[in-house]
BAVEXPA-510698 format. One record per residue (C-alpha): y, x, z; residue number from 1; residue in one letter. Coordinates in Angstrom, 1 decimal. Layout:
N
+--------+--------+--------+-----+-----+
!  north !   east !     up !   n ! res !
+--------+--------+--------+-----+-----+
!      Y !      X !      Z ! NUM !   A !
...
+--------+--------+--------+-----+-----+
***
This chain:
326
+--------+--------+--------+-----+-----+
!  north !   east !     up !   n ! res !
+--------+--------+--------+-----+-----+
!    1.3 !   -0.8 !   11.4 !   1 !   X !
!    2.3 !    2.0 !   13.8 !   2 !   X !
!    3.9 !    5.0 !   12.0 !   3 !   X !
!    1.4 !    7.5 !   13.2 !   4 !   X !
!   -1.5 !    5.4 !   12.0 !   5 !   X !
!    0.1 !    5.1 !    8.6 !   6 !   X !
!    0.6 !    8.8 !    8.2 !   7 !   X !
!   -3.0 !    9.4 !    9.4 !   8 !   X !
!   -4.3 !    7.1 !    6.8 !   9 !   X !
!   -2.3 !    8.8 !    4.1 !  10 !   X !
!   -3.5 !   12.2 !    5.1 !  11 !   X !
!   -7.1 !   11.2 !    5.1 !  12 !   X !
!   -6.6 !    9.5 !    1.7 !  13 !   X !
!   -5.1 !   12.7 !    0.3 !  14 !   X !
!   -7.6 !   15.3 !    1.7 !  15 !   X !
!  -10.6 !   13.6 !    3.1 !  16 !   X !
!  -12.2 !   15.3 !    6.1 !  17 !   X !
!  -12.0 !   18.9 !    6.5 !  18 !   X !
!   12.0 !   16.8 !   20.6 !  19 !   X !
!   37.6 !   13.1 !   31.7 !  20 !   X !
!   37.7 !   16.5 !   33.0 !  21 !   X !
!   39.8 !   18.4 !   35.5 !  22 !   X !
!   39.1 !   20.7 !   38.5 !  23 !   X !
!   42.3 !   19.5 !   40.1 !  24 !   X !
!   41.3 !   15.9 !   40.7 !  25 !   X !
!   41.4 !   14.7 !   44.4 !  26 !   X !
!   39.1 !   12.1 !   46.0 !  27 !   X !
!   41.6 !    9.4 !   44.9 !  28 !   X !
!   41.6 !   10.5 !   41.3 !  29 !   X !
!   45.1 !   12.0 !   41.5 !  30 !   X !
!   46.1 !   15.2 !   39.8 !  31 !   X !
!   48.7 !   17.2 !   41.7 !  32 !   X !
!   50.9 !   19.9 !   40.3 !  33 !   X !
!   50.8 !   23.6 !   41.1 !  34 !   X !
!   54.2 !   25.4 !   41.4 !  35 !   X !
!   54.3 !   28.1 !   38.8 !  36 !   X !
!   50.9 !   27.3 !   37.3 !  37 !   X !
!   50.4 !   24.7 !   34.6 !  38 !   X !
!   47.6 !   22.3 !   35.4 !  39 !   X !
!   45.3 !   21.9 !   32.4 !  40 !   X !
!   43.3 !   18.7 !   31.9 !  41 !   X !
!   41.5 !   16.7 !   29.3 !  42 !   X !
!   41.6 !   13.0 !   28.5 !  43 !   X !
!   39.0 !   11.3 !   26.4 !  44 !   X !
!   40.4 !    9.6 !   23.3 !  45 !   X !
!   41.4 !    6.0 !   23.8 !  46 !   X !
!   41.0 !    6.3 !   27.6 !  47 !   X !
!   43.6 !    6.3 !   30.3 !  48 !   X !
!   44.8 !    9.6 !   31.7 !  49 !   X !
!   44.3 !   10.3 !   35.4 !  50 !   X !
!   47.3 !    9.7 !   37.7 !  51 !   X !
!   49.5 !   12.8 !   37.6 !  52 !   X !
!   51.5 !   13.3 !   40.8 !  53 !   X !
!   55.0 !   15.0 !   40.5 !  54 !   X !
!   54.3 !   17.0 !   43.6 !  55 !   X !
!   51.9 !   19.6 !   44.9 !  56 !   X !
!   49.3 !   18.8 !   47.4 !  57 !   X !
!   51.0 !   20.7 !   50.2 !  58 !   X !
!   54.4 !   18.9 !   49.6 !  59 !   X !
!   52.6 !   15.6 !   49.5 !  60 !   X !
!   51.5 !   16.0 !   53.1 !  61 !   X !
!   55.1 !   16.5 !   54.2 !  62 !   X !
!   58.1 !   14.2 !   54.6 !  63 !   X !
!   60.2 !   14.2 !   51.5 !  64 !   X !
!   63.9 !   13.0 !   51.8 !  65 !   X !
!   65.6 !   11.2 !   48.8 !  66 !   X !
!   63.0 !   12.3 !   46.2 !  67 !   X !
!   63.8 !   11.8 !   42.5 !  68 !   X !
!   61.5 !   12.4 !   39.6 !  69 !   X !
!   62.2 !   13.3 !   36.0 !  70 !   X !
!   59.3 !   13.4 !   33.6 !  71 !   X !
!   59.6 !   15.1 !   30.2 !  72 !   X !
!   57.0 !   14.5 !   27.5 !  73 !   X !
!   55.6 !   16.7 !   24.7 !  74 !   X !
!   58.5 !   15.8 !   22.5 !  75 !   X !
!   60.8 !   17.4 !   25.1 !  76 !   X !
!   62.5 !   14.0 !   25.7 !  77 !   X !
!   62.6 !   12.1 !   29.1 !  78 !   X !
!   59.7 !    9.7 !   29.6 !  79 !   X !
!   60.4 !    6.1 !   30.4 !  80 !   X !
!   57.9 !    3.4 !   31.3 !  81 !   X !
!   56.5 !    1.3 !   28.5 !  82 !   X !
!   53.2 !   -0.3 !   27.4 !  83 !   X !
!   51.6 !    3.1 !   27.1 !  84 !   X !
!   53.5 !    5.1 !   29.7 !  85 !   X !
!   53.3 !    4.0 !   33.4 !  86 !   X !
!   55.7 !    5.8 !   35.8 !  87 !   X !
!   55.8 !    4.6 !   39.4 !  88 !   X !
!   58.8 !    4.8 !   41.8 !  89 !   X !
!   57.0 !    7.6 !   43.7 !  90 !   X !
!   56.8 !    9.8 !   40.5 !  91 !   X !
!   53.2 !    9.1 !   39.5 !  92 !   X !
!   52.5 !    9.1 !   35.8 !  93 !   X !
!   49.6 !    7.6 !   33.8 !  94 !   X !
!   49.3 !    7.5 !   30.0 !  95 !   X !
!   47.2 !    4.6 !   28.7 !  96 !   X !
!   45.0 !    4.6 !   25.5 !  97 !   X !
!   45.5 !    8.4 !   25.1 !  98 !   X !
!   45.7 !    9.6 !   21.5 !  99 !   X !
!   45.6 !   13.1 !   20.0 ! 100 !   X !
!   49.4 !   12.9 !   19.2 ! 101 !   X !
!   50.1 !   12.5 !   23.0 ! 102 !   X !
!   48.6 !   15.9 !   23.7 ! 103 !   X !
!   50.9 !   18.6 !   24.9 ! 104 !   X !
!   53.1 !   19.7 !   27.8 ! 105 !   X !
!   54.2 !   17.1 !   30.4 ! 106 !   X !
!   56.8 !   18.4 !   32.8 ! 107 !   X !
!   58.1 !   16.8 !   36.0 ! 108 !   X !
!   61.0 !   18.0 !   38.1 ! 109 !   X !
!   61.0 !   16.9 !   41.7 ! 110 !   X !
!   64.4 !   16.9 !   43.5 ! 111 !   X !
!   64.6 !   16.2 !   47.2 ! 112 !   X !
!   66.8 !   17.1 !   50.2 ! 113 !   X !
!   66.4 !   19.1 !   53.3 ! 114 !   X !
!   68.6 !   18.1 !   56.2 ! 115 !   X !
!   69.4 !   20.4 !   59.1 ! 116 !   X !
!   69.0 !   18.5 !   62.3 ! 117 !   X !
!   71.9 !   20.3 !   64.1 ! 118 !   X !
!   74.6 !   20.0 !   61.4 ! 119 !   X !
!   73.1 !   17.3 !   59.1 ! 120 !   X !
!   73.8 !   19.8 !   56.3 ! 121 !   X !
!   72.0 !   18.7 !   53.2 ! 122 !   X !
!   70.5 !   21.0 !   50.6 ! 123 !   X !
!   69.0 !   19.9 !   47.3 ! 124 !   X !
!   65.7 !   21.5 !   46.4 ! 125 !   X !
!   64.2 !   21.3 !   42.9 ! 126 !   X !
!   60.6 !   22.0 !   42.0 ! 127 !   X !
!   59.0 !   21.9 !   38.5 ! 128 !   X !
!   55.4 !   21.0 !   37.8 ! 129 !   X !
!   53.7 !   21.5 !   34.4 ! 130 !   X !
!   50.7 !   19.6 !   33.1 ! 131 !   X !
!   49.0 !   20.6 !   29.8 ! 132 !   X !
!   47.1 !   17.5 !   28.6 ! 133 !   X !
!   44.7 !   17.6 !   25.7 ! 134 !   X !
!   43.0 !   14.7 !   23.9 ! 135 !   X !
!   39.2 !   15.2 !   23.4 ! 136 !   X !
!   36.2 !   13.4 !   22.1 ! 137 !   X !
!   32.5 !   14.0 !   22.5 ! 138 !   X !
!   30.9 !   15.9 !   19.7 ! 139 !   X !
!   28.7 !   14.1 !   17.2 ! 140 !   X !
!   25.1 !   15.0 !   17.7 ! 141 !   X !
!   22.6 !   15.7 !   15.1 ! 142 !   X !
!   19.2 !   17.4 !   15.3 ! 143 !   X !
!   17.6 !   20.1 !   13.2 ! 144 !   X !
!   13.8 !   19.7 !   13.4 ! 145 !   X !
!   10.9 !   21.7 !   12.1 ! 146 !   X !
!    7.1 !   21.0 !   11.9 ! 147 !   X !
!    4.1 !   22.5 !   10.3 ! 148 !   X !
!    1.1 !   20.9 !    8.5 ! 149 !   X !
!   -2.0 !   22.6 !    7.3 ! 150 !   X !
!   -3.0 !   22.2 !    3.7 ! 151 !   X !
!   -5.8 !   23.1 !    1.4 ! 152 !   X !
!   -3.7 !   25.0 !   -1.0 ! 153 !   X !
!   -0.1 !   25.9 !   -1.8 ! 154 !   X !
!   -0.6 !   24.5 !   -5.3 ! 155 !   X !
!   -1.0 !   20.9 !   -6.4 ! 156 !   X !
!    0.8 !   17.6 !   -6.0 ! 157 !   X !
!   -0.6 !   16.6 !   -2.6 ! 158 !   X !
!    1.9 !   18.8 !   -0.7 ! 159 !   X !
!    4.8 !   17.1 !   -2.3 ! 160 !   X !
!    3.3 !   13.7 !   -1.7 ! 161 !   X !
!    2.8 !   14.5 !    1.9 ! 162 !   X !
!    6.4 !   15.6 !    2.2 ! 163 !   X !
!    7.8 !   12.5 !    0.6 ! 164 !   X !
!    5.5 !   10.2 !    2.7 ! 165 !   X !
!    6.5 !   11.9 !    5.9 ! 166 !   X !
!   10.2 !   11.6 !    5.1 ! 167 !   X !
!    9.8 !    7.9 !    4.3 ! 168 !   X !
!    7.9 !    7.2 !    7.6 ! 169 !   X !
!   10.5 !    9.0 !    9.7 ! 170 !   X !
!   13.3 !    7.2 !    8.0 ! 171 !   X !
!   11.6 !    3.8 !    8.7 ! 172 !   X !
!   11.0 !    4.9 !   12.3 ! 173 !   X !
!   14.7 !    5.3 !   13.0 ! 174 !   X !
!   16.4 !    3.0 !   10.5 ! 175 !   X !
!   17.2 !    0.3 !   13.1 ! 176 !   X !
!   19.3 !    3.0 !   14.9 ! 177 !   X !
!   21.4 !    3.7 !   11.8 ! 178 !   X !
!   19.9 !    7.2 !   11.7 ! 179 !   X !
!   18.3 !    8.9 !    8.8 ! 180 !   X !
!   16.6 !   12.1 !    7.6 ! 181 !   X !
!   18.8 !   14.5 !    5.5 ! 182 !   X !
!   18.4 !   17.9 !    3.9 ! 183 !   X !
!   14.6 !   17.9 !    4.0 ! 184 !   X !
!   12.7 !   20.9 !    2.6 ! 185 !   X !
!    9.4 !   22.6 !    2.8 ! 186 !   X !
!    7.7 !   25.9 !    1.9 ! 187 !   X !
!    4.1 !   26.8 !    1.8 ! 188 !   X !
!    2.9 !   30.0 !    3.5 ! 189 !   X !
!   -0.3 !   31.9 !    4.2 ! 190 !   X !
!   -0.8 !   32.2 !    8.0 ! 191 !   X !
!   -3.2 !   34.6 !    9.7 ! 192 !   X !
!   -4.7 !   32.8 !   12.7 ! 193 !   X !
!   -6.5 !   34.9 !   15.3 ! 194 !   X !
!  -10.3 !   34.5 !   14.9 ! 195 !   X !
!   -9.8 !   32.0 !   12.0 ! 196 !   X !
!   -8.6 !   34.1 !    9.1 ! 197 !   X !
!   -6.0 !   32.9 !    6.6 ! 198 !   X !
!   -4.9 !   29.3 !    6.3 ! 199 !   X !
!   -2.3 !   27.6 !    4.2 ! 200 !   X !
!    0.5 !   25.8 !    6.1 ! 201 !   X !
!    3.5 !   23.7 !    5.1 ! 202 !   X !
!    6.7 !   24.7 !    7.0 ! 203 !   X !
!    8.8 !   21.5 !    6.9 ! 204 !   X !
!   12.4 !   21.3 !    8.0 ! 205 !   X !
!   14.8 !   18.4 !    8.1 ! 206 !   X !
!   17.9 !   17.2 !    9.9 ! 207 !   X !
!   18.4 !   13.8 !   11.6 ! 208 !   X !
!   21.9 !   12.4 !   11.9 ! 209 !   X !
!   23.3 !    9.0 !   13.0 ! 210 !   X !
!   25.3 !    8.3 !    9.9 ! 211 !   X !
!   22.9 !    6.4 !    7.7 ! 212 !   X !
!   24.6 !    4.0 !    5.2 ! 213 !   X !
!   26.2 !    1.2 !    7.1 ! 214 !   X !
!   26.4 !    3.1 !   10.4 ! 215 !   X !
!   29.8 !    1.8 !   11.3 ! 216 !   X !
!   28.3 !   -1.6 !   11.7 ! 217 !   X !
!   26.6 !   -0.4 !   14.9 ! 218 !   X !
!   30.0 !    0.5 !   16.4 ! 219 !   X !
!   30.9 !   -3.1 !   17.2 ! 220 !   X !
!   34.6 !   -2.3 !   16.7 ! 221 !   X !
!   34.4 !    0.3 !   19.5 ! 222 !   X !
!   37.1 !    3.0 !   19.3 ! 223 !   X !
!   34.6 !    5.5 !   20.9 ! 224 !   X !
!   31.9 !    5.1 !   18.3 ! 225 !   X !
!   30.5 !    8.6 !   19.1 ! 226 !   X !
!   29.2 !    7.2 !   22.4 ! 227 !   X !
!   27.1 !    4.7 !   20.4 ! 228 !   X !
!   26.0 !    7.1 !   17.6 ! 229 !   X !
!   25.1 !    9.7 !   20.1 ! 230 !   X !
!   23.0 !    7.2 !   22.1 ! 231 !   X !
!   21.3 !    6.2 !   18.9 ! 232 !   X !
!   20.5 !    9.8 !   17.8 ! 233 !   X !
!   19.0 !   10.5 !   21.2 ! 234 !   X !
!   16.7 !    7.6 !   20.8 ! 235 !   X !
!   15.8 !    8.7 !   17.3 ! 236 !   X !
!   15.0 !   12.2 !   18.6 ! 237 !   X !
!   12.7 !   10.7 !   21.2 ! 238 !   X !
!   10.9 !    8.5 !   18.7 ! 239 !   X !
!   10.3 !   11.4 !   16.3 ! 240 !   X !
!    9.1 !   13.6 !   19.1 ! 241 !   X !
!    6.7 !   10.9 !   20.3 ! 242 !   X !
!    5.5 !   10.4 !   16.7 ! 243 !   X !
!    4.4 !   14.0 !   16.4 ! 244 !   X !
!    2.8 !   14.0 !   19.8 ! 245 !   X !
!    0.8 !   11.0 !   18.6 ! 246 !   X !
!   -0.2 !   13.1 !   15.5 ! 247 !   X !
!   -1.6 !   15.8 !   17.7 ! 248 !   X !
!   -3.5 !   13.3 !   19.9 ! 249 !   X !
!   -5.0 !   11.3 !   17.0 ! 250 !   X !
!   -6.4 !   14.4 !   15.3 ! 251 !   X !
!   -7.8 !   16.2 !   18.4 ! 252 !   X !
!   -9.1 !   13.1 !   20.3 ! 253 !   X !
!   -9.8 !   10.2 !   18.0 ! 254 !   X !
!  -11.9 !   11.7 !   15.2 ! 255 !   X !
!  -14.8 !   13.3 !   16.9 ! 256 !   X !
!  -13.4 !   16.8 !   16.2 ! 257 !   X !
!  -13.5 !   16.1 !   12.4 ! 258 !   X !
!  -10.0 !   17.1 !   11.3 ! 259 !   X !
!   -8.6 !   16.5 !    7.8 ! 260 !   X !
!   -7.6 !   19.5 !    5.8 ! 261 !   X !
!   -3.9 !   18.3 !    5.9 ! 262 !   X !
!   -2.9 !   17.7 !    9.5 ! 263 !   X !
!   -0.1 !   18.3 !   11.9 ! 264 !   X !
!   -0.2 !   21.7 !   13.6 ! 265 !   X !
!   -0.2 !   21.1 !   17.4 ! 266 !   X !
!    2.9 !   22.4 !   19.3 ! 267 !   X !
!    4.7 !   23.2 !   16.0 ! 268 !   X !
!    7.4 !   20.6 !   16.5 ! 269 !   X !
!   10.8 !   22.2 !   17.2 ! 270 !   X !
!   14.1 !   20.6 !   17.7 ! 271 !   X !
!   17.6 !   22.0 !   18.1 ! 272 !   X !
!   20.8 !   19.9 !   18.8 ! 273 !   X !
!   23.7 !   20.6 !   16.4 ! 274 !   X !
!   27.2 !   19.5 !   17.3 ! 275 !   X !
!   30.0 !   18.6 !   14.9 ! 276 !   X !
!   33.6 !   17.5 !   15.6 ! 277 !   X !
!   35.6 !   14.8 !   13.7 ! 278 !   X !
!   38.5 !   15.9 !   11.6 ! 279 !   X !
!   41.5 !   17.0 !   13.7 ! 280 !   X !
!   39.2 !   18.2 !   16.5 ! 281 !   X !
!   37.3 !   21.4 !   17.3 ! 282 !   X !
!   35.7 !   23.5 !   20.0 ! 283 !   X !
!   37.3 !   26.6 !   21.6 ! 284 !   X !
!   35.5 !   27.9 !   24.6 ! 285 !   X !
!   38.1 !   30.6 !   25.2 ! 286 !   X !
!   41.1 !   28.2 !   25.2 ! 287 !   X !
!   39.3 !   25.2 !   26.7 ! 288 !   X !
!   36.8 !   26.7 !   29.1 ! 289 !   X !
!   37.0 !   23.7 !   31.4 ! 290 !   X !
!   35.9 !   21.5 !   28.5 ! 291 !   X !
!   33.8 !   24.0 !   26.5 ! 292 !   X !
!   31.4 !   21.3 !   25.1 ! 293 !   X !
!   34.3 !   19.0 !   24.1 ! 294 !   X !
!   35.8 !   18.5 !   20.7 ! 295 !   X !
!   39.5 !   19.0 !   21.6 ! 296 !   X !
!   42.5 !   18.0 !   19.5 ! 297 !   X !
!   43.5 !   21.0 !   17.3 ! 298 !   X !
!   46.6 !   22.6 !   18.8 ! 299 !   X !
!   49.8 !   23.2 !   16.8 ! 300 !   X !
!   49.2 !   26.0 !   14.4 ! 301 !   X !
!   45.7 !   24.9 !   13.6 ! 302 !   X !
!   43.9 !   22.0 !   11.8 ! 303 !   X !
!   40.4 !   20.8 !   11.0 ! 304 !   X !
!   39.9 !   18.9 !    7.7 ! 305 !   X !
!   36.2 !   18.2 !    8.1 ! 306 !   X !
!   33.3 !   18.0 !   10.6 ! 307 !   X !
!   33.3 !   21.7 !   11.5 ! 308 !   X !
!   33.4 !   22.7 !   15.1 ! 309 !   X !
!   36.4 !   25.0 !   14.9 ! 310 !   X !
!   40.0 !   24.5 !   14.1 ! 311 !   X !
!   41.5 !   26.7 !   11.3 ! 312 !   X !
!   44.8 !   28.5 !   11.5 ! 313 !   X !
!   47.8 !   27.1 !    9.7 ! 314 !   X !
!   51.3 !   28.2 !   10.8 ! 315 !   X !
!   53.0 !   25.2 !    9.3 ! 316 !   X !
!   51.2 !   22.7 !   11.5 ! 317 !   X !
!   53.5 !   21.4 !   14.3 ! 318 !   X !
!   51.3 !   18.6 !   15.8 ! 319 !   X !
!   48.1 !   18.1 !   17.7 ! 320 !   X !
!   45.1 !   16.8 !   15.9 ! 321 !   X !
!   46.1 !   17.9 !   12.4 ! 322 !   X !
!   43.6 !   17.2 !    9.7 ! 323 !   X !
!   45.3 !   19.1 !    6.9 ! 324 !   X !
!   47.5 !   22.2 !    6.5 ! 325 !   X !
!   50.8 !   20.8 !    5.5 ! 326 !   X !
+--------+--------+--------+-----+-----+
***
């Protein structure tokens, strides 16, 4: 039985009638350095970094004699090629399977020669390029929702029964998406309606999140499970929104204008997205304006032990992505 039909039947029984990132990327996906200006970029967790070029765009268009490249990583030690670090002979760097611990300052020093045509005199020129790379992940979405239902009275057991039935219906509606309703609540108020006097209404609020028991089973061993959970919660939001649209339709079109005393108040459905970050990550629009909506690995001196959206200060922290103040 469709969910909206089930709730309609319950209401009639109870009462009867009556909602990777960088501005420096070129068309080839390369990120060039800027002399004297660190280039800030963001790499999604478990993804490959863009290709970093140990050269600025203007120098890349010119002939470069006997170039050499030295890359220094966040640990201030020279980088060498391995399974995770790829450095080409032309000084291009790519980091594979990027993790929060790989965040930090990457520095490359380009050395090359200028040769005077008349005397063949050689001069060594050195130029340093800085790249600040941060691991990030998408925030986890949840939705705060609110609806209103009319009721005969603020007293009696029918209000609580409606509340419990509604939660059960919504949970069943989205259970296959590993989503569920949490923190449900309601209050009864007197509402003055223009030209209709006072009526009783239930103000119902609840949150929908994608972490129902067993939610990790939907990840299919994916390292970026927030992509899956966020997709599921968007579907859950759409289903619930359609459910309440159906409520409005069934009461105002299918019952010959005879409306039960307890019914959904048309246009009362409200939904607001709420973001949270996994431990070790947080949002900072001032520091990360190019990735303001991202959950970025907490910088040294900060940490995040829970699913808050901000990193807390802790002077003893020396790593990126800290989950505790130690």
